[in-house]
C-alpha positions as CSV (number, residue, x, y, z in Angstrom):
1,M,0.0,0.0,0.0
2,S,1.3,3.4,-0.9
3,N,2.0,6.2,1.7
4,R,0.1,9.4,1.9
5,E,0.0,11.8,-1.1
6,V,2.3,14.8,-1.4
7,R,0.0,17.6,-2.5
8,S,2.2,19.9,-4.6
9,D,5.6,20.1,-6.3
10,E,6.7,22.8,-3.9
11,Q,5.8,20.7,-0.9
12,L,7.7,17.8,-2.5
13,R,10.8,19.9,-3.2
14,Q,10.8,21.3,0.3
15,G,10.2,17.9,1.8
16,L,13.0,16.2,-0.1
17,E,15.4,19.0,0.9
18,A,14.5,18.5,4.5
19,L,14.9,14.8,4.1
20,L,18.4,15.2,2.7
21,R,19.2,17.5,5.6
22,A,17.9,14.9,8.0
23,E,15.3,17.3,9.3
24,H,12.1,15.8,8.0
25,G,9.8,14.5,10.7
26,D,7.6,12.4,8.5
27,P,9.8,10.1,6.3
28,F,6.8,7.9,5.3
29,A,5.4,10.9,3.4
30,L,8.4,10.8,1.0
31,L,10.1,7.4,1.2
32,G,8.8,4.0,0.0
33,P,5.9,3.6,-2.5
34,Q,4.2,7.0,-3.1
35,V,1.2,8.2,-5.1
36,D,1.5,11.6,-6.8
37,E,-0.2,13.4,-9.6
38,Q,1.8,11.4,-12.2
39,G,1.1,8.0,-10.7
40,M,3.4,5.8,-8.7
41,V,6.9,6.4,-7.5
42,V,9.3,4.4,-5.3
43,R,11.8,6.5,-3.4
44,T,14.7,5.6,-1.0
45,L,17.5,7.5,0.6
46,Q,20.8,5.5,0.6
47,P,23.7,7.9,1.1
48,G,27.0,6.4,-0.2
49,A,25.3,3.7,-2.4
50,L,26.7,3.3,-5.9
51,Q,23.4,2.2,-7.4
52,V,20.0,0.8,-6.3
53,E,18.0,-1.7,-8.3
54,L,14.4,-2.6,-7.8
55,V,13.7,-6.4,-8.1
56,A,10.5,-8.4,-7.8
57,A,10.1,-10.0,-4.4
58,E,8.9,-13.3,-5.6
59,T,11.0,-13.9,-8.7
60,G,14.0,-11.7,-8.2
61,A,13.5,-10.2,-11.7
62,S,14.7,-6.7,-12.2
63,L,12.1,-4.0,-12.2
64,G,14.5,-1.3,-13.1
65,M,17.4,0.8,-11.8
66,L,16.5,3.7,-9.5
67,E,17.7,7.1,-10.6
68,Q,19.9,9.1,-8.2
69,Q,19.2,12.8,-7.7
70,D,22.3,15.0,-7.9
71,H,24.6,12.4,-6.1
72,S,22.5,13.0,-3.0
73,G,21.9,9.4,-2.2
74,L,18.2,9.9,-2.9
75,F,17.0,7.3,-5.5
76,S,13.7,7.0,-7.2
77,L,11.9,5.0,-9.9
78,R,8.4,5.3,-11.4
79,L,6.3,2.2,-11.8
80,P,3.2,1.6,-13.8
81,E,1.7,-0.2,-10.8
82,L,2.7,-1.2,-7.3
83,V,4.2,-4.7,-6.8
84,D,6.0,-6.4,-4.0
85,Y,9.6,-5.5,-4.4
86,L,13.1,-5.6,-2.8
87,Y,16.0,-3.2,-3.1
88,R,19.3,-4.5,-4.4
89,I,21.8,-1.9,-3.2
90,S,25.4,-1.8,-4.5
91,W,27.8,-0.4,-1.9
92,P,31.6,0.1,-2.5
93,D,32.3,-3.2,-0.7
94,A,29.2,-5.3,-0.8
95,V,25.7,-5.8,-2.4
96,Q,22.8,-5.8,0.0
97,E,19.3,-7.1,-0.8
98,T,16.5,-6.0,1.5
99,E,12.8,-5.1,1.8
100,D,11.9,-1.4,2.0
101,P,11.2,-0.3,5.6
102,Y,9.0,2.4,4.3
103,A,6.7,-0.1,2.5
104,F,5.4,-1.4,5.8
105,S,2.5,0.1,7.7
106,S,2.7,0.8,11.4
107,Q,3.5,-2.3,13.4
108,L,2.8,-0.8,16.9
109,G,-0.8,-1.4,18.0
110,E,-3.2,1.3,18.9
111,M,-3.8,-0.3,22.3
112,D,0.0,-0.3,23.0
113,I,0.2,3.4,22.2
114,Y,-2.9,4.2,24.3
115,L,-1.8,2.2,27.3
116,F,1.7,3.7,27.1
117,S,0.3,7.3,27.1
118,E,-1.9,6.4,30.1
119,G,1.0,4.9,32.0
120,K,-0.8,1.6,32.2
121,H,1.2,-0.6,29.9
122,R,2.5,-3.4,32.0
123,E,4.5,-5.2,29.3
124,L,6.7,-2.4,27.9
125,G,9.7,-4.7,27.7
126,N,7.8,-7.0,25.3
127,S,6.3,-4.2,23.2
128,F,8.5,-1.2,23.0
129,G,12.3,-0.8,22.4
130,A,13.8,-3.3,19.9
131,Q,11.4,-6.2,19.3
132,L,12.1,-9.2,17.0
133,V,9.0,-9.5,14.9
134,E,7.9,-11.1,11.6
135,V,5.7,-9.0,9.2
136,G,4.2,-10.7,6.2
137,G,6.8,-13.4,6.3
138,V,9.6,-10.9,6.7
139,K,11.7,-11.1,9.8
140,G,13.2,-8.0,11.3
141,V,13.2,-5.6,14.3
142,R,10.5,-3.2,15.3
143,F,12.0,-0.2,17.0
144,S,10.0,2.3,19.1
145,V,11.0,5.1,21.4
146,W,9.3,7.9,23.3
147,A,10.6,11.3,22.3
148,P,7.5,13.6,22.0
149,N,9.5,16.9,21.5
150,A,11.9,15.6,18.9
151,R,11.8,17.0,15.3
152,R,13.2,13.7,13.9
153,V,14.3,10.4,15.3
154,S,16.4,7.8,13.5
155,V,17.7,4.3,14.4
156,V,21.4,4.1,13.8
157,G,24.0,1.3,14.0
158,Q,26.6,-0.5,12.1
159,F,23.9,-1.8,9.8
160,N,23.5,1.7,8.3
161,S,27.0,3.1,9.0
162,W,25.5,5.1,12.0
163,D,24.0,7.5,9.4
164,G,20.8,9.1,10.7
165,R,19.6,9.8,7.2
166,R,19.1,6.1,6.4
167,H,16.4,5.0,8.9
168,P,14.3,8.0,10.2
169,M,11.2,6.8,12.1
170,R,7.5,7.3,12.0
171,L,5.9,9.5,14.7
172,H,2.6,8.6,16.4
173,P,1.7,12.2,17.4
174,S,-0.9,11.3,20.0
175,A,1.7,9.6,22.2
176,G,5.0,11.1,21.1
177,V,6.3,7.6,20.2
178,W,8.5,7.0,17.1
179,E,8.5,3.7,15.4
180,L,10.2,1.8,12.5
181,F,10.3,-1.8,11.3
182,I,13.7,-2.6,9.8
183,P,13.7,-5.8,7.8
184,R,16.4,-8.5,8.1
185,L,17.9,-7.2,11.3
186,G,18.4,-9.8,14.0
187,P,19.7,-10.4,17.5
188,G,23.1,-9.0,18.4
189,E,22.8,-5.7,16.4
190,V,24.1,-2.7,18.2
191,Y,22.0,0.4,17.9
192,K,21.2,3.8,19.3
193,Y,18.8,6.6,18.5
194,E,19.8,9.8,16.7
195,I,17.5,12.6,17.8
196,L,17.0,16.0,16.3
197,G,15.9,18.3,19.0
198,S,14.7,21.9,18.8
199,H,18.3,23.1,18.8
200,G,20.0,20.5,16.7
201,V,21.1,16.9,16.8
202,L,21.6,15.5,20.3
203,P,24.3,13.0,21.4
204,L,23.3,9.5,20.3
205,R,20.9,8.0,22.9
206,A,20.8,4.4,24.1
207,D,17.4,2.8,24.1
208,P,15.6,3.3,27.5
209,L,13.8,0.0,26.8
210,A,16.7,-2.0,25.6
211,L,16.7,-5.6,26.8
212,A,20.4,-6.0,26.3
213,T,23.5,-3.7,26.1
214,E,27.1,-3.6,25.0
215,L,29.7,-4.3,27.6
216,P,30.7,-1.1,29.4
217,P,32.5,1.2,28.7
218,A,30.7,0.8,25.4
219,T,27.2,2.3,25.6
220,G,25.2,0.9,22.7
221,S,21.9,-0.9,23.0
222,V,21.8,-4.5,21.6
223,V,18.9,-6.2,19.9
224,A,18.2,-9.1,22.3
225,A,17.4,-12.6,21.3
226,E,14.1,-13.9,22.5
227,L,14.4,-15.1,26.1
228,A,13.1,-18.6,25.4
229,F,14.4,-20.0,28.7
230,D,13.2,-23.4,29.9
231,W,12.5,-22.6,33.5
232,Q,12.8,-25.5,36.0
233,D,11.7,-23.7,39.1
234,D,8.0,-24.5,39.2
235,A,8.2,-26.1,42.7
236,W,10.0,-23.0,44.1
237,M,7.5,-20.5,42.5
238,Q,4.6,-22.4,43.9
239,R,6.2,-22.8,47.3
240,R,7.0,-19.1,47.7
241,T,3.2,-18.3,47.6
242,S,2.3,-20.8,50.3
243,A,3.4,-18.9,53.4
244,P,3.7,-15.2,54.1
245,A,7.3,-14.0,54.1
246,T,6.6,-12.1,57.4
247,A,6.3,-15.4,59.2
248,S,9.4,-17.0,57.6
249,A,13.0,-17.2,58.5
250,L,14.1,-14.5,56.0
251,S,17.9,-14.3,56.1
252,I,19.5,-12.4,53.2
253,Y,23.1,-12.4,52.0
254,E,23.8,-9.1,50.2
255,L,26.5,-9.1,47.6
256,H,28.1,-7.2,44.7
257,A,28.3,-9.8,41.9
258,G,31.6,-8.4,40.5
259,S,33.6,-8.4,43.6
260,W,32.4,-11.4,45.7
261,R,35.1,-13.6,44.2
262,H,37.3,-13.4,41.2
263,G,38.6,-16.1,38.9
264,P,42.1,-16.7,37.6
265,S,43.4,-14.6,34.8
266,T,42.3,-15.8,31.3
267,E,44.2,-13.3,29.2
268,E,47.8,-12.1,29.1
269,G,48.4,-9.1,31.3
270,E,45.2,-9.7,33.3
271,E,45.4,-10.1,37.0
272,F,42.0,-11.9,37.3
273,H,38.7,-12.2,35.6
274,V,35.3,-11.3,36.9
275,L,33.0,-14.3,37.3
276,N,30.2,-14.7,34.9
277,W,26.7,-15.8,35.9
278,Q,27.4,-19.5,35.4
279,E,30.7,-19.3,37.4
280,L,29.1,-17.2,40.1
281,G,26.2,-19.7,40.4
282,E,28.6,-22.7,40.7
283,Q,30.5,-21.1,43.5
284,L,28.0,-18.8,45.3
285,I,25.0,-21.0,45.6
286,P,26.7,-23.8,47.6
287,Y,28.5,-21.3,49.7
288,V,25.4,-19.3,50.7
289,L,23.3,-22.5,51.2
290,D,26.0,-23.9,53.5
291,L,25.8,-20.7,55.6
292,G,22.1,-21.2,55.9
293,F,20.8,-18.0,54.2
294,S,17.4,-18.1,52.6
295,H,18.0,-15.4,49.9
296,I,20.7,-13.5,48.2
297,E,20.3,-9.8,47.4
298,L,22.2,-8.5,44.4
299,L,23.3,-4.9,44.3
300,P,21.7,-3.4,41.1
301,I,22.5,-5.5,38.0
302,M,20.5,-3.2,35.7
303,E,23.0,-1.9,33.1
304,H,24.9,1.1,34.4
305,P,27.7,3.1,32.8
306,F,30.0,3.6,35.8
307,G,31.1,0.5,37.8
308,G,32.0,2.7,40.8
309,S,28.3,3.4,41.3
310,W,27.9,-0.3,42.2
311,G,24.8,-0.3,40.0
312,Y,23.0,2.5,41.9
313,Q,23.1,4.8,38.9
314,P,21.5,2.6,36.2
315,L,20.4,3.7,32.8
316,S,18.9,0.5,31.3
317,Q,16.0,-0.4,33.5
318,F,15.1,-3.5,31.5
319,A,18.6,-4.9,30.7
320,P,20.8,-7.0,32.9
321,T,24.4,-5.7,32.8
322,A,26.6,-7.3,30.2
323,R,29.4,-7.4,32.7
324,Y,28.5,-11.0,33.8
325,G,26.9,-12.4,30.6
326,S,23.7,-12.4,28.6
327,P,20.1,-12.1,29.7
328,H,19.8,-15.8,29.1
329,D,22.8,-16.4,31.4
330,F,21.2,-14.3,34.1
331,A,17.9,-16.2,33.8
332,A,19.9,-19.5,34.2
333,F,21.5,-18.1,37.3
334,V,18.2,-17.3,38.9
335,D,16.8,-20.7,37.9
336,A,19.8,-22.4,39.5
337,C,19.3,-20.5,42.7
338,H,15.6,-21.5,42.8
339,Q,16.3,-25.2,42.1
340,A,18.8,-25.1,45.0
341,G,16.2,-23.5,47.3
342,L,17.6,-20.0,47.3
343,G,15.6,-16.9,46.7
344,V,16.9,-13.9,44.6
345,I,16.2,-10.2,45.5
346,L,17.4,-7.4,43.3
347,D,18.2,-3.8,44.4
348,W,16.1,-1.5,42.1
349,V,16.4,2.3,41.7
350,P,13.3,4.2,40.7
351,A,14.4,7.4,42.4
352,H,17.1,8.9,40.1
353,F,19.3,8.2,37.2
354,P,22.7,9.5,36.0
355,N,23.1,12.4,33.5
356,D,25.4,10.6,31.0
357,A,25.2,12.0,27.5
358,H,23.8,8.7,26.0
359,G,21.2,8.3,28.7
360,L,17.8,9.6,29.8
361,A,18.7,13.2,30.8
362,M,17.1,15.7,28.4
363,F,16.4,12.7,26.2
364,D,14.7,14.5,23.4
365,G,16.2,17.9,24.2
366,T,13.7,18.5,27.0
367,A,13.2,17.3,30.5
368,L,11.3,14.1,29.7
369,Y,12.1,11.5,32.3
370,E,13.1,14.1,34.9
371,Y,11.5,17.1,36.5
372,A,12.5,20.3,34.5
373,H,13.3,22.5,37.5
374,P,16.6,21.7,39.3
375,F,14.9,22.1,42.7
376,E,12.8,19.1,41.7
377,G,14.8,17.3,39.1
378,Y,18.4,17.4,40.2
379,H,19.8,15.4,43.1
380,Q,22.6,17.3,44.7
381,D,24.1,14.4,46.8
382,W,24.5,12.1,43.8
383,N,24.7,14.5,40.8
384,T,21.8,12.7,39.2
385,C,18.4,13.4,37.8
386,I,15.2,12.7,39.6
387,F,12.5,10.7,37.9
388,N,9.3,12.7,37.3
389,L,6.9,9.9,38.5
390,G,4.0,12.3,38.2
391,R,4.2,12.0,34.4
392,N,2.0,9.1,33.2
393,E,4.7,7.7,30.8
394,V,7.4,7.8,33.4
395,H,5.2,6.3,36.0
396,G,4.3,3.5,33.6
397,F,7.9,3.0,32.5
398,M,9.2,2.4,36.0
399,L,6.2,0.2,37.0
400,A,6.8,-1.9,33.9
401,S,10.5,-2.2,34.8
402,A,9.6,-3.6,38.2
403,L,7.2,-6.1,36.7
404,H,9.8,-7.0,34.0
405,W,12.3,-8.3,36.6
406,L,9.7,-10.1,38.6
407,R,8.0,-11.8,35.7
408,T,10.6,-12.3,33.1
409,Y,13.4,-13.3,35.4
410,H,11.3,-14.9,38.2
411,I,12.9,-12.5,40.8
412,D,11.6,-13.0,44.3
413,G,11.8,-9.5,45.5
414,L,12.8,-5.9,44.8
415,R,14.6,-3.8,47.4
416,V,13.7,-0.2,46.4
417,D,16.6,2.1,46.9
418,A,16.6,5.6,48.4
419,V,12.8,5.6,49.2
420,A,13.3,8.5,51.7
421,S,14.7,10.7,48.9
422,M,11.5,10.0,46.9
423,L,9.1,10.8,49.7
424,Y,10.3,14.3,50.5
425,R,10.6,17.2,48.2
426,D,13.1,18.8,50.6
427,Y,15.2,15.7,51.0
428,S,18.9,16.9,51.6
429,R,18.0,20.4,50.5
430,K,18.3,23.8,52.1
431,A,15.2,25.8,53.0
432,D,15.3,27.8,49.7
433,E,16.2,24.9,47.4
434,W,12.9,23.0,47.1
435,I,9.4,23.5,45.7
436,P,6.4,22.6,47.9
437,N,3.7,20.3,46.6
438,Q,0.3,21.7,45.5
439,H,-0.8,21.8,49.1
440,G,2.3,23.6,50.3
441,G,3.7,20.5,51.9
442,R,7.1,18.8,51.7
443,E,5.7,15.4,50.6
444,N,6.3,14.3,47.0
445,L,2.7,13.3,46.3
446,E,3.6,11.9,42.8
447,A,6.3,9.5,44.2
448,I,4.0,8.5,47.1
449,D,1.3,7.6,44.6
450,F,3.8,5.6,42.5
451,L,5.1,3.6,45.4
452,R,1.6,2.7,46.6
453,H,0.6,1.8,43.0
454,L,3.7,-0.3,42.6
455,N,3.1,-2.3,45.7
456,E,-0.6,-2.8,44.9
457,V,0.2,-4.0,41.4
458,V,3.0,-6.4,42.5
459,A,0.8,-7.9,45.2
460,S,-2.0,-8.4,42.7
461,E,0.0,-9.6,39.6
462,V,3.1,-11.3,41.1
463,P,1.9,-13.3,44.1
464,G,4.7,-14.2,46.5
465,A,7.1,-11.5,45.3
466,M,8.3,-9.0,47.9
467,V,8.9,-5.3,47.7
468,I,11.3,-3.9,50.3
469,A,11.9,-0.3,51.2
470,E,15.2,1.3,52.1
471,E,13.6,4.1,54.1
472,S,15.6,5.9,56.7
473,T,13.0,8.3,58.2
474,A,10.1,7.9,60.6
475,W,7.5,7.9,57.7
476,P,4.5,6.1,59.2
477,G,3.2,2.9,57.7
478,V,5.8,2.1,55.2
479,S,5.0,-1.6,55.4
480,R,1.3,-1.1,56.1
481,P,-1.3,-1.7,53.3
482,S,-2.2,1.3,51.2
483,R,-5.9,0.8,52.0
484,E,-4.9,1.6,55.6
485,G,-3.0,4.7,54.6
486,G,0.4,3.0,54.4
487,L,2.8,2.7,51.4
488,G,2.2,-1.0,51.0
489,F,5.7,-2.4,51.1
490,D,6.2,-5.9,52.4
491,F,9.2,-4.9,54.5
492,K,11.2,-1.8,55.6
493,W,14.9,-1.7,56.4
494,N,15.3,-0.8,60.1
495,M,17.9,1.9,59.7
496,G,17.3,3.3,63.2
497,W,18.2,-0.1,64.7
498,M,21.3,-0.3,62.6
499,H,22.6,3.1,63.5
500,D,21.9,2.7,67.2
501,S,23.3,-0.8,67.6
502,L,26.5,0.0,65.7
503,S,27.0,3.1,67.7
504,Y,26.6,1.1,70.9
505,M,29.0,-1.6,69.7
506,A,31.6,1.0,68.9
507,E,31.7,2.1,72.5
508,D,34.3,0.8,74.9
509,P,32.6,-1.8,77.0
510,L,33.5,0.2,80.1
511,H,31.3,3.0,78.8
512,R,28.4,0.9,77.4
513,Q,26.5,1.3,80.6
514,H,26.0,4.9,79.7
515,H,24.5,4.0,76.3
516,H,22.2,1.3,77.4
517,H,19.2,3.0,75.8
518,Q,20.7,2.5,72.3
519,L,19.9,-1.2,72.4
520,T,16.5,-0.9,74.3
521,F,15.1,2.0,72.2
522,G,14.7,-0.1,69.1
523,L,12.3,-2.5,70.9
524,L,9.9,0.4,71.5
525,Y,9.1,0.5,67.7
526,A,10.2,-2.9,66.6
527,F,6.7,-4.0,65.8
528,S,5.4,-0.9,64.2
529,E,6.6,-2.1,60.8
530,H,7.7,-5.4,59.1
531,F,11.4,-4.8,59.6
532,I,14.5,-6.2,58.1
533,L,17.7,-5.6,60.2
534,P,20.3,-4.5,57.7
535,I,24.0,-4.6,57.9
536,S,24.6,-3.6,54.3
537,H,27.3,-2.5,51.9
538,D,26.8,1.2,53.0
539,E,28.2,0.4,56.5
540,V,31.6,-1.0,55.3
541,V,32.7,1.7,52.8
542,H,33.8,5.3,52.5
543,G,35.9,5.3,55.7
544,K,33.3,3.7,57.9
545,R,35.6,0.7,58.4
546,S,34.7,-3.0,58.1
547,L,32.2,-4.4,60.6
548,L,34.9,-6.2,62.5
549,D,37.1,-3.1,62.6
550,K,34.3,-1.1,64.1
551,M,34.4,-3.2,67.2
552,P,36.4,-1.8,70.1
553,G,39.2,-3.5,72.1
554,D,42.2,-5.7,71.2
555,H,42.3,-8.4,68.6
556,W,40.5,-11.0,70.7
557,Q,37.8,-8.5,71.9
558,K,37.1,-7.3,68.4
559,L,36.3,-10.8,67.3
560,A,34.3,-11.6,70.4
561,N,32.3,-8.3,70.0
562,L,31.6,-9.3,66.4
563,R,30.3,-12.8,67.4
564,L,28.2,-11.1,70.1
565,Y,26.8,-8.6,67.7
566,F,25.8,-11.3,65.2
567,S,24.1,-13.2,68.1
568,F,22.3,-10.1,69.2
569,M,21.1,-9.4,65.6
570,W,20.0,-13.0,64.9
571,T,17.9,-13.2,68.1
572,H,16.4,-9.7,67.9
573,P,13.0,-9.3,66.3
574,G,13.2,-8.6,62.5
575,K,14.5,-10.4,59.4
576,K,18.2,-10.4,58.7
577,L,20.4,-8.9,56.0
578,L,24.2,-9.1,56.0
579,F,26.7,-7.9,53.4
580,M,29.3,-10.2,52.0
581,G,32.6,-10.5,53.8
582,C,31.1,-9.7,57.2
583,E,30.3,-13.3,57.7
584,F,33.9,-14.3,58.2
585,G,35.2,-11.0,59.7
586,Q,36.9,-9.2,56.9
587,W,39.3,-6.6,58.4
588,R,39.4,-4.1,55.5
589,E,36.6,-2.1,53.9
590,W,34.8,-3.4,50.9
591,N,36.5,-2.5,47.6
592,H,34.4,-3.0,44.5
593,D,37.5,-3.5,42.4
594,A,38.8,-6.4,44.5
595,E,37.5,-9.7,45.7
596,L,36.8,-10.5,49.3
597,D,39.8,-11.5,51.5
598,W,39.1,-15.2,51.3
599,Y,42.5,-16.1,52.7
600,L,41.2,-15.1,56.1
601,L,39.2,-18.3,56.3
602,Q,42.5,-20.3,56.8
603,Y,42.6,-18.8,60.3
604,G,40.7,-20.4,63.2
605,E,39.4,-17.1,64.6
606,H,37.7,-16.2,61.2
607,Q,36.5,-19.8,60.8
608,G,34.9,-19.3,64.2
609,V,32.9,-16.2,63.1
610,H,31.9,-18.0,59.9
611,G,30.8,-21.1,61.9
612,L,28.8,-19.1,64.4
613,L,26.9,-17.4,61.6
614,R,26.1,-20.7,60.0
615,D,24.8,-22.0,63.4
616,L,22.8,-18.8,64.0
617,N,21.1,-19.2,60.6
618,G,20.3,-22.8,61.4
619,L,18.9,-21.8,64.8
620,Y,16.9,-19.0,63.3
621,R,15.5,-21.3,60.7
622,N,14.8,-24.2,63.0
623,E,13.3,-22.4,66.0
624,P,9.9,-20.9,65.1
625,A,10.0,-18.7,68.2
626,L,12.8,-16.8,66.5
627,H,11.0,-15.9,63.3
628,R,7.3,-16.7,63.3
629,Y,6.2,-13.5,65.2
630,D,9.0,-11.2,64.1
631,D,6.5,-8.4,63.6
632,R,4.3,-8.9,66.7
633,E,4.7,-7.9,70.3
634,A,3.4,-11.3,71.2
635,G,6.7,-12.8,69.9
636,F,8.9,-10.9,72.3
637,E,9.1,-10.4,76.1
638,W,11.7,-8.4,78.0
639,L,13.2,-10.2,81.0
640,I,16.2,-7.9,81.7
641,G,16.4,-4.5,80.0
642,D,17.5,-2.4,83.0
643,D,20.8,-3.8,84.1
644,Q,22.9,-0.9,82.9
645,A,25.6,-1.6,85.5
646,N,26.5,-5.0,84.0
647,S,25.4,-4.2,80.4
648,V,23.3,-7.4,80.4
649,F,20.2,-7.9,78.4
650,A,17.8,-10.9,78.4
651,W,14.6,-11.6,76.6
652,L,12.3,-14.4,75.5
653,R,11.3,-15.0,71.9
654,K,8.0,-16.8,71.4
655,G,5.9,-18.3,68.6
656,E,2.7,-20.3,68.6
657,S,1.6,-21.9,71.9
658,D,3.2,-25.2,71.0
659,D,6.5,-23.6,69.9
660,P,9.2,-23.8,72.6
661,P,10.2,-20.4,73.8
662,V,13.8,-19.3,73.4
663,L,15.7,-17.5,76.1
664,V,18.4,-15.1,75.0
665,V,21.0,-13.5,77.4
666,H,23.7,-11.0,76.3
667,N,26.7,-9.9,78.2
668,F,28.2,-6.8,76.5
669,T,31.2,-6.5,78.8
670,P,34.5,-8.5,78.8
671,T,33.8,-9.4,82.5
672,P,32.2,-12.9,83.1
673,R,29.0,-12.7,85.1
674,L,29.0,-15.8,87.3
675,S,25.8,-17.1,89.0
676,Y,23.6,-14.6,87.2
677,R,20.0,-15.3,87.9
678,V,17.4,-15.0,85.0
679,G,13.7,-15.7,85.3
680,V,12.2,-18.4,83.0
681,P,8.6,-19.1,82.0
682,C,8.7,-22.8,82.7
683,G,10.5,-25.3,84.9
684,G,12.7,-28.2,84.1
685,N,15.9,-28.5,82.2
686,W,17.1,-25.9,79.7
687,Q,19.5,-26.7,77.0
688,V,22.2,-24.2,75.8
689,L,21.7,-24.0,72.0
690,I,24.4,-21.3,71.3
691,N,27.3,-19.9,73.3
692,S,29.0,-17.4,71.1
693,D,32.1,-17.7,73.3
694,A,32.4,-21.5,72.7
695,E,35.7,-22.9,71.7
696,Q,34.3,-24.0,68.4
697,Y,33.9,-20.3,67.5
698,S,37.4,-19.5,68.8
699,G,36.1,-18.1,72.0
700,S,37.4,-18.6,75.5
701,N,35.0,-21.4,76.2
702,A,33.6,-19.8,79.3
703,G,30.0,-19.8,80.4
704,S,27.2,-22.2,81.1
705,R,26.9,-25.4,79.0
706,G,24.9,-28.6,79.2
707,P,21.4,-29.0,80.6
708,L,20.6,-26.5,83.3
709,A,17.8,-27.2,85.9
710,S,15.5,-24.3,86.8
711,E,15.0,-23.4,90.5
712,M,11.8,-22.5,92.3
713,V,13.1,-19.0,92.9
714,A,11.0,-16.1,91.5
715,S,12.9,-13.6,89.3
716,H,12.0,-11.1,86.7
717,G,8.3,-11.7,87.1
718,K,8.6,-15.5,86.7
719,D,8.0,-18.1,89.3
720,Q,11.2,-20.1,88.4
721,S,14.7,-19.0,87.3
722,L,18.0,-20.2,86.0
723,V,21.4,-19.5,87.4
724,L,23.8,-18.8,84.6
725,D,27.5,-18.2,84.1
726,L,27.6,-15.5,81.4
727,P,30.7,-15.6,79.3
728,P,32.5,-12.4,78.4
729,L,31.3,-10.4,75.4
730,A,29.0,-13.2,74.5
731,T,25.5,-14.5,74.1
732,L,23.8,-17.5,75.5
733,V,20.7,-18.9,73.7
734,L,18.7,-21.6,75.6
735,R,15.5,-23.6,75.1
736,P,13.5,-25.8,77.5
């Protein structure tokens, strides 16, 4: 079918001149089969071609040579009637045969365009960007990109010598979406978009909806092969919906995929190689399972230009980074985790994005994905742009990104980064550097609406998937349902607990009696949210020192304090998250360019920390009292919270009526507390399940051990009690 008619010779002349200048916004009005006053003409723009021949699609017979206009690369041929044809293009070094992109009608559905404009398209990753399609028996790639304020958009790549004149796109004015089907392209093609803005051609842009990318520092988008992965994790996917995560023993190992462990060098002059997804799975999965963690959490693996951002400044919200392999390789990694019984959580960043020239900032020459005003659209702390989530298209783009990871890659949860920065318009800003909302308040109403919508949609459409907030303020109801006025997250990181407990641990034990409240305060609000207790990557970088090195005292005391802290954390209400390297007591800060200091595991003291953490995870998993009521006051009872003089704390953890209670006693001083009486809820013998000072953990092997008989002596509001020897800088965990 021919394209629309050009009404006059003058319009045609002006249009062709604009086309040659790469300034025409409607290439389908001039290129391909056209009807004019003289009949039918076929026109193509092929700069640099020696000649172009028209051949019959079915027979290959020549229909004639196209005539070039003034060596411009613009070729045309008049035909008595329209037939199916191909171009046979002679280049200086090759002959190319292809269908005419401008002979195809629009391949983007009206419903796709409508849903995109409304911000309601849930499957953008399968509809927009670069999609492998077949049209009338012709295989190729349909490209589509949102750039409503562009004057012209072209797809460029090696396939057209990066020449923006060769493949200008069709505009759908109602949505600001540009589209083009290019025949005979396939997986692996590198491409970008050349955009003509109001002030000229912009730097080449990567595709915001690319499903694959080049390996950084290259910045091109890549046409992805269809992810026809044969998933084998049905049992896992069904099992994760059978019980609420809030009642499970959720224990998360957080890691940066590129620096967990390195492989031997594979190239001359190379010190090491970064593990790919297959190698990582082969080594990581058994390691994490042996330690007893239930999930891993990966720092963002969405493609990002700067490795030093650890993934927290991503540009490709739909593409796994090429650093560790292909999208298929990543799917295989997740599948392997699930088959082994290990969940996978991804860090995800809907708050902001970097301003790299090939990225989203001023995408079509205007503030498209970001707010236009710097008081709203520029993040001073990170030198990044802030997503304008109040815009339908951006809201829908980020919502579709979240669903893409959860559905396409079977991800078990998203940890949403920097939620606090999204909630407040004045976040990290001076009084005169922010713009109030429509009601004059400091809340970012658009971001709040997005977060609530995100959590509602995930809960409805991806049962069993978790959404976790990294939220560092006292915003109420972060993990309460939106119908109750909350934000609807499944969990919230307990940043207050983290700051208070680490501050307490850094104190010399002699002075801890004056900071007693830093450990008791967290229990005042521990059940106001569904909390995760996080010791994350942020606590072991930028001069904060490693977790072990934060601990006071000499060498022995630092290790004892670390074992005590882990025991405190694993018996405290709240799910657990620990960053890699902490589990064996790494001395130095995390360095994203180097692997963890695995050599430390040859030393008994580090094996002791490692072994204790394994046993704590086992205890946490096997004792329902330690996890079933993590978010309820009924699951916790203070026994001793006021012994500042001795820096001793004791509590009971409880589950269902038939779950044995667990008694936990901490001694935060290096002084053994002998014959220390603690009330217990029932009589009989009590078994020591964990002594963090035990010899097997490289401790001093002090403290009570073996079955302990209760005495009919009232203490701490209980009719019976135990007399314990509390080891120095250690925890005792007991059960009747």
